[in-house]
C-alpha positions in Angstrom: -14.8 -26.2 -16.8 -16.0 -25.7 -13.1 -13.0 -26.6 -11.1 -14.3 -24.9 -7.9 -18.0 -24.7 -7.2 -19.3 -22.6 -4.4 -22.6 -24.0 -2.9 -24.5 -21.6 -0.8 -26.7 -23.1 1.9 -29.4 -21.7 4.2 -29.4 -24.8 6.5 -33.0 -25.7 5.6 -34.5 -28.7 3.8 -34.5 -26.6 0.6 -30.7 -27.2 0.4 -31.2 -30.8 -0.7 -32.1 -29.8 -4.2 -28.9 -27.9 -4.8 -26.8 -30.4 -2.9 -28.0 -33.3 -5.0 -27.6 -31.4 -8.2 -24.1 -30.2 -7.4 -23.0 -33.7 -6.2 -23.8 -35.1 -9.6 -22.2 -32.2 -11.5 -19.1 -32.2 -9.4 -18.6 -35.9 -9.8 -18.8 -35.7 -13.6 -16.5 -32.6 -13.8 -14.2 -33.6 -11.0 -14.8 -30.3 -9.2 -13.8 -29.2 -5.8 -16.8 -28.0 -3.8 -16.9 -25.3 -1.1 -20.0 -25.3 1.1 -20.9 -21.9 2.5 -23.5 -21.0 5.0 -23.9 -17.4 6.2 -25.1 -17.2 9.8 -27.3 -14.2 10.1 -28.9 -14.4 13.5 -28.5 -11.8 16.2 -25.3 -13.2 17.6 -23.7 -13.7 14.2 -24.6 -10.2 13.0 -23.5 -8.6 16.3 -20.3 -10.5 17.0 -19.3 -12.0 13.7 -16.7 -14.8 13.9 -16.5 -14.2 17.7 -20.2 -15.2 18.1 -21.1 -18.1 20.3 -24.6 -19.5 20.2 -26.5 -22.7 19.8 -27.5 -21.6 16.3 -23.8 -21.3 15.3 -23.0 -24.7 16.8 -25.9 -26.2 14.7 -24.7 -24.4 11.6 -21.2 -25.7 12.0 -22.4 -29.2 12.6 -24.7 -29.0 9.5 -21.8 -27.9 7.3 -19.5 -30.6 8.6 -22.1 -33.3 7.9 -22.6 -32.1 4.4 -18.9 -31.9 3.9 -18.6 -35.5 5.0 -21.4 -36.5 2.6 -19.6 -35.0 -0.4 -16.3 -36.6 0.7 -18.0 -40.0 1.1 -19.2 -39.6 -2.5 -15.5 -39.0 -3.6 -15.9 -35.3 -4.1 -13.3 -33.0 -2.5 -15.2 -30.5 -0.3 -14.6 -27.9 2.3 -17.0 -26.1 4.6 -17.0 -22.4 5.6 -19.2 -20.4 7.9 -19.6 -16.6 7.2 -21.4 -14.1 9.3 -23.8 -11.2 8.4 -26.2 -10.5 5.6 -26.2 -13.6 3.2 -26.2 -11.8 -0.1 -23.3 -9.4 0.8 -21.2 -12.2 2.4 -21.6 -14.5 -0.6 -20.6 -11.8 -3.0 -17.6 -10.9 -0.7 -16.6 -14.6 -0.6 -16.6 -14.9 -4.4 -14.6 -11.7 -4.8 -12.1 -12.6 -2.2 -11.6 -16.3 -2.8 -12.9 -16.9 -6.3 -14.8 -19.8 -7.9 -15.9 -20.9 -11.3 -19.6 -21.4 -10.4 -22.0 -20.3 -7.7 -24.8 -22.8 -7.0 -27.8 -21.7 -5.0 -31.3 -23.0 -4.2 -34.0 -20.4 -4.4 -37.3 -20.3 -2.6 -39.2 -19.1 -5.6 -40.7 -16.0 -4.0 -42.4 -13.6 -6.3 -41.6 -10.0 -6.7 -43.5 -8.6 -3.7 -42.0 -11.3 -1.3 -38.5 -10.6 -2.6 -39.1 -6.9 -2.2 -40.0 -7.3 1.5 -37.9 -10.3 2.4 -34.8 -9.5 0.3 -33.2 -12.0 -2.0 -29.7 -13.3 -1.6 -29.9 -14.9 -5.1 -30.8 -11.6 -6.7 -27.9 -9.8 -5.0 -25.5 -12.5 -6.0 -26.5 -12.9 -9.6 -26.2 -9.1 -10.2 -22.9 -8.7 -8.4 -20.6 -11.5 -9.4 -18.8 -12.2 -12.7 -19.0 -16.0 -12.6 -21.9 -18.1 -13.7 -24.7 -18.6 -11.1 -26.8 -21.7 -11.1 -30.1 -21.1 -9.4 -32.3 -24.2 -8.7 -35.7 -23.6 -7.4 -36.4 -25.7 -4.3 -39.6 -27.7 -4.2 
C-alpha cells in the first residue's frame, strides 16, 4: 500500500510524534522511508546545496541519526537534505521523486498563526496528489 513513505522533519522535538508513528506503520507495511529536512536558514536559502554552516552540519547529523534509528529497527531508510522554503521544497521532492504517502507533524497553529507564520503542511496537502498523513505534535 505505502511502499515509499516520505517523512518531513523540522529538526525539533515535535518530530518524535511522526517518527514513532511512521516507524510502526513502516514496520507493518514493510515500507521504505525517506527522511527529508528542508534547511531554511540564511545560508541555505542563499547558497542552496553549496551552503556551509553549523546549522547545516547539525541538520545533516540529525538526519543521519534518525536514519540509523530506522535502520536499527529493521526499516530501510534514507535521508535527504533540501534547501529553501519548506513547503515548496517538499512539494518539489514529491513531484520529482515520488512517494506513496507524505507524513508530517504539525504544530497545531490556528488560522491567524498560519496566516502570519505560513504552513508547510497546508502547502503540501493542497499541492500533492498522494495521501498526506498529518499528526499534531503535543
